[in-house]
N, C-alpha and C positions, 0 to 999 in steps of 0.2 A: 736168946735167938742167935746172937753173934757167935757164941761159943759153938753152937751146933754147926753153923756154917763153916767155921774154922776147922772143926774135926772132919767134916765132909770133904773139904778142900784137901786136907792133909791126906785122907785116904786116897782120893783121886791121884794126888801127886805120887804116892807110893806105887800105885798101880801103873800109871802112864806118865812118866816124866816128860815125854815128848809133847804130850797134849798141853801140859802146863807151860812149856817153853813157847808153844805156838800162841796160847792165849796171852802170854805176856807180850809177845810181839804185836798182837792185835791191839792191845792197849797202847803200847808205844810210849807210855809215860813212866818215868823213873819213880814217881810217887806211887803208882800202882804196884810196880814190882817190889818196892820197898815195903809196902803194906803187906804184900803177899809173903815176903820173907818173915816179917814180924809174926804173922799168923802161924807160919810153919814153926817158928821158934817156940811160940806158945804151945802149939800142939806137941812138939817134941818134949817139952818140959812136962806136960800133962801125962804123956805116955810114960815118961821116966818115973814119975811119982806113982802111977798105977802099977807098973810092972817092974 
């Protein structure tokens, strides 16, 4: 379930980078943004392996 969420988040980021920036501001927590970056990194790795 978590992997699906990560891939969905990654797709949204690719389409609308501004939206992700806004959502990160709403959270306002470094921990949240850090987790966000980790998910992106995982997603990039998965995309690299697939293609």
